[in-house]
N, C-alpha and C positions, 0 to 999 in steps of 0.2 A: 749300198754299203750293208754290211753283215758281219756276225761274228763268225772268226774262222779259227779251224782247227789248229792246235798248237803242235809242232814237230817236236818229236822227243829224241834225246840226245841217241846218237846211233846213226842218225838221218844224215847224209853227207852236205846238205846244205848248212847244218848249223857250224861246220868246220872249214866252211868256204867263205872268203873274203868276199864281201857284198859290191856291187857295182855302182857308181855313183848315178844318180839320176839326172839325166841330160836334158830332160823337156818336163817342166813342173806340172803341166797339164797332164800329163800321163800318170802323174802320181796321184791324183786326186780320188781315185777309187781306191787306191791301196791305203792312203792317208784316212780316208772313212773307216775302211775296214780295221785298219789297226785301232782307232779310237774306239769303235765299238768293241772290239777285243778286248782291250785294256781296261774299258768301263766296268766289265765284271768284277764283281765283289772280291777282294782280296788280290787285286791285280797291280801291281806299281809300274811296270814297264813291258811292252813287246816290242820287239825288232822284226823286220821284216823277213828276215831269214827264218823265224821262227814260226811264221805262217807260210812258210814256202815260196817267197819271193826273193831273189836275190838282188835285192835294191837296197841303198844306203838311206833307210828310213827307219824310225821308231817314233812309238808315242809312249806318254807317260801318264801317270794317275797317281799324283802324290798329294794328300792331304784335301782331297777333293779338287785339286787342279788337274785339268785334263789338257793336254798339250802334245805336239809332236816337233821334231826336227827332221828336215830332209838334208841329206849330205852333211850330217853333223861331224865336228871336229873338236875333241877335248881342247880347250885353250888355256885352261888354268887347272893345275892340282894344288893345292893347299900342302905346305910342308909337314902338318900332323897327319899321322897315318895310325890307323887303328884295326885290330882284328875285329870283325864284326859278323854275327851270324847272318847269313845269306843263304837263299833259296833261289828257284829258278823253276818257271814253268815247264821248260823242257826238261827238267831234271826233278821231277814230282817225288815228295816224300822225303828227300835228302835236304838236310841244313847243315852246314859247316862254316865255319869260322874264316873268312877270306880277309886278306889285308887290303884296306881301302884308304884312300885320302878322305879325311873329314870334310874337305871343301872342295867343289870343283866346277868348272863352267865348261858349256859345250856351245859352240856358235853354229848356226846351220840355216837355212831357209825355209820360208812359208810359202804356201802355195801361190800366194800373189807376188812371190820374188823379192819379199822384203828379208833381210838378213837379222836374225835375231841371235841373243845369246841368254841362255838359261843358266842361271847360278844357283847353288843351294849348298846347303851343309846338310849333316845328318842322312834321310832317307833319298833327299833327291841328289845328293852328291853321289851316292851309293847308285840309284838308278841311271845317272849319267854315265858313270864309269861301266856300269853292268851292260847296259844296253848298246854303247861304244864298242866295247868287247864282242858282244853278239856279231855287231858289223864287220867286226875284224877277223871274224870265224873262231871267235874262243867262248867258252864258258867261265863262269865262277870257278868251276873245278880246276881251270888253269891258273888260277891265283891262289891256291891253296899252298900252305907250308907242305913240304915233301911227308911229314908223317902224316898230318890231315888228310893229304891227296891219297895216301896210302888206305887210309880206313875209309874215305868217301868211295873209292873204287871198289875196295871189298863190298860196301854196302851196295853199290850199284849194281854189281855182278847177281844180286840176290833179288833185285826187282823183275817182277813178272811184265812189266812193260818194256824192259832195257832191250834195245835191238843190236847192241854192239856185239 
């Protein structure tokens, strides 16, 4: 298990939909790496494609609760939505207001084959939506209102790290 480097926007893997994990045992090392990577301070979630792996797995670290989901699917989104400040490890230095549901649930698998559902509000709901978006080949920038997206991409083009 090791902390893995985060891929930055412009890397094609971030815009590619991930593939489902077929053999849970094959995901053991990946889950360990994701958990170590997300455990660093200031990190709420990391999707597998953010570390260069095109499989449907993410790890989260919300209020000291560390966990993961394999082959997650959003199973519930509350009716109430809000514009909330959001950032991303793959888009460092940029924060913009994205429209997110205040409550969300995602169902997926653990390495032992058990199926679990993670539910939450606030930051947990935001993280579930954000990480599932990554696995679908989207970033939070895709969720911005048109005017906000224009501002974000202008800022993005001025970033030294930007690969686009």
